[in-house]
N, C-alpha and C positions, 0 to 999 in steps of 0.2 A: 460477710465475704466469705470469711473462714466454713462458717455450717454450710454454704453454697458446695464450696470443692468437697470439704468430706462428704456432703451427701452425695456429690457426684462420683465420688472414688466405689463409695457403697453400691451405688444404683450401678455401676459401670461393673464392677466386682459383678453383680449379683447376674448382673443381663448377659454378660461377659460368659459366666459360667452355665449360663442356659443356652446360649447363641452354640459355645463348644459343643456342648452335649448334643443337639439337635444337628450339628455340621457330621459330627463322626455317626449318628445315626442314619443321617444322609449317606453318608459316603461310605457305610455298612450296606449299606442296601444296594447301591452300585457294588460293591464288591461280590453282593451276593448273584448277581445276576452274571458272573463270569462262569467262562463254562469249564472250570475247573473243580467248579464247587456244586451240589446238587443239596442247596439251601433252603427250598421253599417252604418247608415245613420247619427246619431250625428256626429260619427267619420268624415265622406265624410268634413260636413259644416264647424266642427271647422279647419281641413285642410285648408279648401279652406279661411276660414277667417283668419285665421294666417298667409298665405302663405306669404303676400308680407312683415310682419313683418320679417317673419325667414330668408327670402332672404337680406333683407336690413343688416342682422346680418352678414350673410357669410362674410369670407375673404378671399383673393386671394388663399391662402394653401389651401382652400376646394373646389377650383375649378368655382371660380366667376371668369368671364372678365370683367373689369371695362369696357371695351371697348364694350363690348355685351350689346342688347338693353335688358331691363328688362319687365318683364309684371303685370301687378296687378293681384288679385286674381279672374279676369273671366278672365284672356289669354290675355287681351288686351296690345298689343307693347305700351311703352312709351319711347321717346328719351333720353338715357343717357345725365346726364346733367356733368358729370363728365369729364374732358379734361384733356391734360399735365400741364396746369397753373394750375390745382388744386393739381395734384401729388405735383409739384414745391413748392407749400403753404405748402402742409402736409408736406415735405418732411423737410424744413426749421424752421418749427415749432417742431418736434422731433427735429432738432438740437438747438433749443431755449429752450427747456422743461425742464432740471433739472435748469436754471436760474431761468428762469419765476415760476416755482412751488417753488424754494426757496424762491424768492422776495413774492410771493402773498401767502406764505403758511397760514399764518394768515385768510387771508381772505377767502382762499380757506376753510379752515376749518369751518368757520361759515355759509358759503353755504350750507356746507355738511350736518351740523345738521339742517339747516331749512328744508333741501328736503331729503325725505325720501329717494327714487330710488339713489341720488349721494351720501348717506351717503353710503348706501348698497353697492356699487361701489368702493367708493373711501376708505373704510375702512376694506375689505376683506384681511387678510393678505395671502402674496404669502410667505413667510420666517417668523420660527415660534420667536415670539419675535417683530415682529413691534406693535401691540396691546397687552397692559400688559391684563392679565387676572385679573378681579374684585375678589381679593382674602380677601373682606369686608363682605362677603356674609353670614359669620358664624355667628350664635346666638350669642347675648351677655348675657353674666350671670346676671341673677338677683337674690337678697340676702332677701328671703322674712322678714318684721321686725319681724313677729311673726309665731311659727310652726301652720302647715293648722288643725287646730281641726274639721276639717269637711271631711276630709280625710278618704276614706272607709279603713278597716283594711287590713295590711300585710298580705302577702302570712303566715309567722310565726306565727304572731297573731291569724290569724283564724286557724292554725293549733293548737295550743295551748290550744283554746276555745274548740275544737271540742275533743280534747282528754281528755280536762277537765267536759264535759258534759259526755263520755263514761264512768268516772269513776261510781262504783256501788253506793259509796256514795250518788250522785246526783237522784238515783233512778228512774232516766227514760227509762232502759229496754232497749233500743235505738237497733235497727237492721241497717244494712247498707244501705241505701238508693233504690242503685243499685239491693238487693236481697229483699227489704221491698216490701208486698202484703197491701194490703188494713187493712186488721187488724193488723198489726205492729208499732212498733212509733217509729219513723225516722226522722232524722233533716231536714228541708226544705231550710232553709236560715239562715246564720251567717254575720251580715252587723253591721257597727259601728252605733250608737245612738249619735246624734247630741245634745250636751250640752246647757241647758239652756242659754236661749238669755244673761239674767241677766250674768251670769257668763262668756258667750264669751266676752261679751261687757269688764268686768270689765280686762278679762287678754289682751285685745287686746288694750287697753285705758294704757296697764302698771300699774295699782293699785294691780291686784294681779297676782300669779302663774298660770302658766296650767291647766287650768280644767280637772279633773278627767275625764278618758274615761272609756266609755261603749261601750256595743254592744248590740244589741237584735238576740235571735236567738229565728227562728219559731219552733216547731216542731210538728208534726202528729200522734196525741197518737190515734192508730187504736183500741189499747184495750179498752179504752173508748169511742171513738170517740167523740173526741174532736180536736180542733185545739191551742193549748197554743203560744202566743208570750212571750218569758221570758225579761227580762233586767238581761244582765249579767257584773258585775264590783263592784269595779272599775277593770281596766289593767293598767298594766299583771297580766295574773291569779297571784295569794297568797294568802295568809290566811284569808286575807279582803275580796276578790270576795266571791258574794252571788247569788243568783239563784231568781228570783221573778216573778211571771206573770206581765206583760205589761198591764193591763187593762186599765187605764187610759184614754190614746187614744182612746179608742170606745167606742162606743154608745149601745154596746151589752155585758155585764157580760162576755157571752161565745161563741164564735165562732163556730158554729154548724159543724161537720164534712163534709157534705152533700153541704158544702159550697167549698171544694178545687176542685184544678183542678189536672189531672193526673199527677200521680207520676212516676218518672222517668220508675219503671218496671210496664208497661202496658199490662205486660203479658195475664193478666186475661179479658183485655176489649177484647186485641186482639185474644183471642181464640174465644169471645162473635161473634165479623166481621166476621171472619172466618167461624164458625159453621153455622151465618146466611145467605150467600151469597154460600157458596159452594156447598150448594144442587140447587142452584139456575144456576150452573155453564151455564148450557145449554140453558137456561131463560135469562140469561145475554150474551152469546154468540151471539142468533138469534136477541136479542133488539140491545144490543150496540155493538156488537163486541168486547164484551171484558169479563173478567174475574175476580172473587175477590174470591180464595181457598187458600189463605194462604201460597202460592209459592214466591217465590222471582223472578219469570217472571209474578207475576200477571197484568196483564195488565186492571184491574183497581184498583182504591183504595178508601178509605172513605175520608168523611171530617165531621168535627163536629160542630154544631151550639154552642150559647150561647144566653142566661143563661140557668145554668144546675136545679135551684130552682129557687123558690118564695120567701120561709122564712127561710129556710132549713129544710124542714120537709121529703123534699124527693129530690131525683135526678135525673131528665130525659134527654135526650136529642134526637136532630136529627142530624140524619147521612146521609149525599148522598154522590153518588158515582160519582167520575171522572176517564177520561179515564188517566192511567199513563203513560203518555208521556211528553215531556218538554212543560212548559207553562200548565201545568194539571191544574190550575186553570181556563182557558177560557175554558177549556172542561168536563163540567158537563154535566151527563145524568139523564133520567127522572124517577131515582128511588130513595126512601127516606124511610130509617128507622129509625121508633120512640124507643128509649131504655130506659128500667127502671134501672138505677145503683144508688137505695140507698143502704145505709146501706156500713157495712163491710163484709156482708156472700154474698161472689159472688156467690153461688149457686142460690140465690133469683133474681140475676141480669137476665131478661128476654126481649125478643123483643115482644113490645106492639103493633104494625102494620108497614103495608107498604102500601105506596103510591105509584102509577104509575100514570102519565096521570089524574089524579084528583081522581083516583081508589083508595079505602080504604080497605086493605085485613088486617084481624086479623092475619094472619100466614101466613110461606113462602109456605104451602101445598095450601092452598087456592089460593094464586097468580098463585102458577106452575099451579093449574088445568084448570085455568082460562084462560089459555095463552095455554094449550094442547088441549082445547077443542073450541077454538074460539071464546068465548065469550069477550075477552081479546081488549080493546079499545086500539088500539096502538097509541104511539105519533111518531113523525117523527124520524129515527133511523139516528142519528148522523155521518156526513161526514168524514172518516178517510184516508187522504192522508200523511204518513210519509214525502212524498219529500218537503210536502207543505211549512214547515216552517212558519206559520205565527204568531206561537205561541212564538216564538224563537226571538231572537236578531241578527238572521242570515240575513244580506242581500239579500239572496237570493230570487227572486222575490219580492224585494222592490222598485221598482223603475230604474232607471236611474244614472248613475254616473254626478255629478256637475262641473262644469266649475271651473279650479283649487281647486278642494278639494281635491287633492292629496296632496298639502302642505298643511304642519302643519301650525295650525293656530295660532293667537298669544298668546303668554304665558308672565307671569307677570314677571318681573326682576326689585327687590332693586338693582340697580347699585352701590349704594353707602353702600348695605350692609343693614340687616334687621335693623327696628326703634322702636321694640318691645325687650323686656325681658323677659326670663323664667325663672324662678327657678327651674327647670324639678324635683327634690326631693320633694320641697313644693308644687307644680303645682301652681305657684303665677306669676301673668301676669302684666305687666306694659306697658303701651305705651300712648305718648301725655297727659299725665296728670291723667289718669286710671290706677286704681293699681285694684285687685281683685283675689282671690283664688278660684279655680276649685273643685269640687267633683264630686262624682261618687255611682250611687246605682244601686242595679238588677233591679228594679221596673222599676222606668224612666228613668235610666242612668244622661246622663251630669246635674250638677248646677252649680252655681256661689254664690258665699258669700264675703261679706266685699266690696262692690262694691264702692269705694272713686274716685270722680274726684276735684282733683286739691288742695290735700289736708283733702278735707271732704268726710265723709262718706253720700253718698243717699241713698243706698239698701245695707240692713243688707244679703238679700236671695231672689235669685230667682229660682224657682223650678218647674218643670214640674211635674202636678200631676197626670194627667188622661187623655188616650185619647181614645175616646171612637167613635164605626160607627154603626151606625143602618141603616137597608135594610129594602126595600119593595119589595112585590111581590107576585105572585097569588101561589106559590109551599111552601111546609114547610121551606124548607132552607133560603130562601129568605126571607121571612113574619115572621120569629122566630127570625131573629140575631141581637141581641145589643154585641158588645164586648166591652169589657172593658181590654184596652191593656196591663193594670199594672199588670194584671194576671198574662200574659202572660209572661213579663218582658223584658222592652224597655231596659234597662240598659244590661241584659242577651241576648239579642239580638243584642247588639250593634254589627257593623261587622267592617274589617278593611278597611280601607278608600284605596281605589286604588288612587295612587298619581298619580298626573297631570290630573285626571280627576273627581273624586271624590271634590278636593283639589289642588292648586295651585302645581308645582313642588318645589318650594323653600319654603312651608309653615313648618312651627314646628311640627312635629307630638308625640303624648304624648300617653301613654298607659292606660288601663283600668282593673282594679282590681274587681272580684268580689266573691264571695264565697257561692256557692249554694250547692245544695242536693247531688249532685255528686261530689263536694271538691271546691276547688280550680281554677281559671283561669285568664290569662292576656293576652290580647287583646292588641297586640300592634298595633300603627297608628292607634288605635280607636280615638281618637281627633284630631283635627287638629288647626293649629292658623295660621293667615297670613293678611298680608295685601293688601289692595288692593286700586285702583285707581278706585272710582266710575262711571269715564268718564264722569261725570259734576262738574261744579264749585260748591262750598259748598256756593258760594253768588259770585256776582259779578254786576257791572254796568260799562256801557260807560258815561262819560261825560266828562265836556269841565273847571271845574273849577281845582283849585289846588286839587290835591288825590284826587279827585272822583273815578277817573277810574281807575279800578283793577278786580283781581280775586283772589279768595282761593282757591286752589286744594281741590278734595272731597275726600281727604282719609279718610279710614275705617279699622276697626279690624275687623275680623269677627274669632269666636270662632266654630266649627262645629263639629258634631259627628252625624253618621247615622245608623240606628237600622231597620233589616229585621225583621218584624216581619208576619209571616205566608207570604202571597201573596203582601204585602206593604211593601214599604221602606220610613222611615220617615226620612228626614235631619233638625237637630235641629238646627239654626242658632241665635248667639246671638251676633248683629253687636253694635260695639262702632262708634261714628263720634266726631267731632272736638269740635262740640259747647256743648258735655255735654250728645246729645242725645244716645238712648240705643233705638236698632229695636229690637225684639223677634222676629223671622218668623219659620215656620214650612212647609214646602213642600212635596209633598208627590209624590212617583213612584211606581212602581212596577205593581205586576199584578191586574185587576179586581177582586173582585170575582163573576165569570160570572155566570148566571141563563141560563135555558132552557127555548129556546126562543119558542113563539107560538102566538098566535093572543091576547091571553088575556092577555098577560103581557104587551102590550102597552105602558098603563097609567106607568107603573112602571119603563122606560128604553128603548133603544133601540138596534136593531136587529145590531150583528157587525160581527157575521159569519151565515152560512146553517143554526145551530140548538143553539145557543149563542146569548147571550144578555149581555149587560152590565145594571146592576140593580142599581138603583135609591136608594141611601142613604147619609146620612148625618156624616162628619167627626166633633167633638166637640173636641178641645184639652184645659185642664186647664190650667192655672200656677199661681203659688200663685210669689205674689212681695211685700216683705216684705220692705216697703219705710222706710226711715231715713232722714227724711228732715231737718238738721241742729240739728239734734237730733232726740229723738223717740217720743218728745211728740208733734203730726199733728192731722191735720183735715182734712176735705173734705169737698169740693166746687162745686155746680154745676155752670160752667158757660155758660146759657145758651141764644142763640137769639129768640130776639121779637123783631115784628114789632108792632110801636106804630105810631098812628095818634097826630100832632102837629099842633096848629094854633102858628104863628108867628105876631110882630108887623110892621117886615121888609119885608114881603114877597112883593114880584110887584103883581100888581094887576092882570098883565095877567096871574099869574100863580094861582092866590089863595090864599089866607091867610093859608090853613091848606095844610098839605102834610104828607106821612106816610114815614117812614125810620125804620133803624136797630137799637134796641137798647142792650146791655149786661144785662142779668137779672144776677145774682150771688146771690146764695142761700146754706146755709151753710146745710151741711145735718148732725142732730145732734147724731141720734142715731141708732142703726141698724134697728129700726122698718123702716126705710126708702131706706136703703144703699144695696138692690137688684135692678141691675138697668138696664138701655138699655139705647141703643146709642139714643139721641134725633130725630128726623124726617129727613133727609134731612142732615144728620152729622150737626145740628146748634147747633151747642157745643160742649161742652166736661167736661171731670169730673178732678180736680185735686186735688192733696194732697198737704197740705200747713202746715207751721208750724209758725200760728198766731202768735205767739212771737219774732220770728224773721224776720226782713222786710229789703227788699232793700233798694238802697238809695233814691227810691222816693217812700217810706213809703208802699209799697205794699206787704203782707206776702209771704216768699219764697216759691215755690212750684215747684213740676212735674206737668205736666199735662199725661192722660193716653189718647193717640191721635189714634184713630183707622187706622189701614193702607188697606192691602187689603184684601178683605174677612172679614171683622167685622160681624157674625153669633152667634145664638145661636142654640139652638136645635129645630129643627120644629115641631116635634111631642112630643107636651108637656102635652095629655094625654092616656099613654099607661102602662099597666099592668109591661111590660118587663122592663117601665123605670123610676118605681113609685117612690122610693125615693132614687135608688141608685147612681141618676146624676144628683140631685138638682144642682148640678153647674155648669150644663149645659144650664138650664133653663133661664139665663138670658147674658146679654153681658158681664159685670161684677158686681161682688157683692165687699163689705169694709167691713169687721168686725176688731174688736180689737181683738190686739193678743194674743193668750195663748200660753205655752209651750205644754197642751196638746189638742191644736187643731193645729197638725202639719201637716196634708193632708186632702184635699178635700173627697179624697177618700181611698179605701184599695185594697188590692189585692182579695180579697174575696166580695166586694159590685157587682163585675159583675153576681155572682151567688145567690143574694141573694136583688130584688130589692122590696121587698114589709117590710123586717127589715135588711135593711143593717149593718154593722160593722161600717163605720162611716156616718152618716147621717146628709149631709151639713146645711142642714136649722137646726138643733138644735144647729151651732153656733150663730144664731140669735135669741138672747134671751134679746134686749132692751135695752145694755149697750150704754154706753154715745161714741160717736166718736169726742168729744170734745177734742182738744189738749192730745190724748191717742197716744198709739203704735200700728196704724196701718196697717192691710193687705190688699192690692187688689188681686182679684182671677178673671183672667181674662180671658177670651176665646177668642181662634183663630178656624178657621176650614172654610168648603168648604161642601154648598150644593153641592154633586155632582151627576148632571147628567150625565150620561156615555155618551159616541158619540165613534162612529168608528176611532176615531183620537187616542182615550185610549185605542186602542189593534195597537202591543201586548202588550205595558205598556203604561201607565201612564205619563203625563208629568209634570213638575214640574213648567214652567211657569205658569199652569193655574191654577193646583192643589196646591196654596199656599195660604198659611194667614199670617197676619203680624200685630204688634201693638209697636206704637212708645211712648218713656219715654220720654218726653220731657220737658225741663226747661222753667218754669212759670213763668218769675219773681225773679229766683233764683240768677240771675246774675242782674248786673247795665248794662251791653252793652250784645253785641254778642263776646265771649272769644274765640273763633274760629280766631279771629280778629290777635291773639297771635300767629298764625302759622308763621313760615318762608316760607312757601311752595307755597308762595302770589306774586303776582305782582303789582306795581303800576306805572300806563301809565302819561305822562304830557304831553298835547302838548305843541309843541316849536313853536317859530316863523314859518315865510314860508318857505318851502325850507331847513327847519333846523330839523336833526334828530329829534325824540320823547324821552323825557326825562324814562329812564326805570328803576326802582327799582326792582330787582328781591331778596333783602336783602343777597347778596352773595351767592346764593343759586344756584347750577349748577350741572348737572348730571355728573358721572363722566364717563372718555372716557376710556372703557377697553371692554373686552369679560367676557360675563358670562359663568359661569362654564358649562360644557358638563353636560346635564340630563344625569344623569344614566337609564342605559336600565330597563324597568318597571320586578317589581317583584309583588309576592304575597307570605306572608306566614303569620306571626304574630300573632299563639296562642300557648299561652304553658300553659298547663294544669298540676295538682295536683290532685291525688283521695282522696276520704276519709283519707287514712292512710297517707295522703304528701307525698306520695312519684311519683315520675314523671310519668303521665300518658302516658300510649304509643298512637302514633298514630291513628286515627279513621278510617274506611273506609270511603268511598265516601257515601255509604249507610248511614253508621251510623251518617255523619256529617247529613246528609238530615234530618235526624229522629232526631236528637237534633234541629235543627234551623227549621222544621216546626214544629214539637210536636203534640197535635192533629190537627191542621190546616189539614195537611194531615197524617191518621194514617192507616199504613202499616200493613197489615196482617202478612206479611213475617217477620215482627219482632220479630213474637211471634209464630212460627212455632216449636222453641224447645219443645214448651208441644206437 
C-alpha cells in the first residue's frame, strides 16, 4: 500500500507537469490569436525551439513509444538509447524508492533548497496538508509609547468644528461650499495644526501631559474678497475654544482673494468656457474635429495653466483645448484663450484674446471671420483614430508577446511572518531599531514624525513641502505654465493603491483622512508599509582569515503613498535601512502635459506623435527635514574634497619629491548668511548635520550627512517673473535654517498665484541667525530635468523620472551597527577536502506555503458631506471632475445653467 501511494505521487507529479506544460502551450496559442499581437511567425519559431523539450517530457500514457526513433527540433532523426535494461533499472529504482527516500530525506531536502527547480518539483503538494501554510504572515501589533499628536482630525472632530464654525456667534456667514459662488463665504479646509515642538518633545519625553490640540480652518470670504486661515482650539470644542486669524506663519498680513484656486462650484467659469467656444463649434469642428459647446458629449475640453496672478491685484488664466479622449493630456489642439477672472463680480469676467497657430485674435468674431474669409493660416489638423489606443494603457498595437510573460513574476513573501509592527490606531511603526509616527495632510500628503533609531531620536520631522513643474514652449499653454501642486492638494489627490502592483501583496495598507471644502473623506489603502529584499548585500567580503568572509542581507522597510494630480502620478517613498540610513525618494509616472507639435517647438522637446510633442519641463520637490542629532543642538559642516600639492623627504627620486593628492576640508557654516547651498561639483563632498557636543568613541562629532542620490537638481530657470519669489526654495540644492514654529512650511497653497509677493517667501527665513549648536532644519530638493522622449508615451516611466536623497549616519556610531543583523552569514575556510564552516545565526526560512493572494479588488473611498452625512456614490463623470479639477475643465459640468 505504501509503495502504491508513493508510485501514484511520482506518476501524478510527472503527469501533472506534462499537463501543465501542455495547458500553457494551448493558452499561449489562444493568446497568439489576439488582435493585439502579430505572433504567427513567432509562434511557429517558439514551438520549433521547444519541441524537443516537450517531447522528452511526454509519458507513454500520452502516446509516446519508447522504441520509436525521436526527432530533434529540425526533424532530424536520432537513435533512441532507451532499451530493456534501462526499463528494468527504472522498475527496480521505483521498487526501492520508498526506502531510499526515507533514508535520504534530510539530504534530499537540503538539495531541494539549493535548487529552485528541484524545490518546486519536490514540494508541490498533491494532497492537502503535506506542506503547512505559513500562518505567521499576519501583522504583529505595536503599542505606541505616546499618542500620535500629529495625526489628522478624526471625522467626528472635523464635523464638530464645521458645525461650530457655522454657528451665528462666530459671525462667518457661511454658505455650503458646493453651492457657494465667488462672492460667498465658505469653508475651504479644516485640518489639524501641529503642536509647538517644545511642547511635543516635553510630552514625548514624558515630562508633561499631552499638549492641547488645535486645528486650522481656511475660509474664503467672498463678501470681503479675502482669505483667512484661522486657528481653532483647544479641542475638543468647548467653552474654551476660540477662533483667531493664523497670521504668524505667513509673510503677508492678508491673503488676496485673487490668489485662490477654483472652488468646488465652478459653474460661472464653466459658463464662460462654454460661451467662448460654443459659437466657434463650426470652426473647431473643421480645424480639430471636435466641439466644446457645454454638453455632456463634448469632444473638446479645456485645460487651465498657472499662475493666475503676479501679486494678487488681478487674476487671469490661459486655457487650452484638448480632444476629450482617453489620455486627453496627450491630445492638445492649437487654440488657446486668455481669460480675466479678477474679483468676485463674475459679470466682469471675460475673454481677453485667442491664439491659434501663433495668430492673435481679440474676439471670437475676429477668429471666426478669418476662418470664413480664408485669411486664417492653418496649423496641421490632429489625426483622430479611435481604434489607435496609443494614449491608453491598452496593449493593442503595442508590440508582441514576450517569451514566458504569461507567467506571474516573482513576488515578495515573508515566510517567517512580517518583521515590522504597526499600531494602526496611532499609525506608529517599528522595524529593526527604527520607530516613527505617520501624519497626513491635504496639501502634501504623507509625513513622518519622531523618527528614532536604536532608542535615540535622529529626526523630529520629515514633511514634503511643495512640488513644482515649470514648462517651456512656443505656445501660451506651455510657455506660461508653472504648477505648484500644493495648491491642488497632494494629500487630497492621494489614490487607493493597487495591491500587488503599487505595493507588494503582503504589504500592510493604512487609510488616510482629509477634510476639505465638500466634507470629509477617508481613502482606504492610501499608504502601504512593506519590507523588501534589496537583492544585494548591505555589506560583504570574500576572505581567508577567521571571520573575514560573509554578508548581510540588504533588507529595507518602505512606507509609500501615491498621489495623482491631474496628469502626473507621484510616488512618495521613505525607505529605512539596517545601518540607520533613510532614503527619501519621489518618482513620477502618468501622462505628459503634451504640447502641439510644429517645427518651432524643436528646442523645447520632442515630437511623440503626428501633432503632439512632449514639452521640456523641470520638476522640483522640496522636503523639510528637522534633524535632532543627539538632541536639538546641532551644527552644519561642509566636508569637501580638495587637491593639494605636497613635498615629502621620503619620496623616491624617480618619482620626484612633489606629488598631488586629495584631502578633506571641513568647514563649519556658522550663520544663515551662508546656508543656501549647492552640492559640490563632481559630488566632491557633502554636508553634515552634527552635534558638536556629542562625540563618538573616536572623538568625532556625531552626525548625519545629506548624501545626494539620483537626479540631485535644483530649478534651471532662476530669472523668471512667474517664479520670482514664490519658489525661492527651489533655487538651491538644499538650504539650512534655524528652526522656528512660525516657519513651518517653505511654501503655501497660495504661492502658486503670487510669484511677486508670496504669502511664504522662503528667502525671508534667512536673517543671519546662528547655526552654531541650534535647532536646525534642512530644506532638501529632489527633482528631474525632464526632457520627454517617445518612450514617455503613453505614460512616463518611474525608473527614469525619479530622484532621491540619502540621510546617512556620519560618525554617528562607533562602527557599522548593521552588523547586529541576524540575517547574515559568516564563512570560514576549512582544511582541504573538508566542508566550509558556516554560521547563519540559526536563521533559516520556514518551510511552508504562503497564503493565497486574494483576487484583485479596488474600492476604498468613504465620504461625508458638509452636514456629516454619508455621501452618496458619485458618477464616473463626477469622480473625473473631482480628480482632474481645473486641469481638465469640462463645460458639461456646468450645463445646469
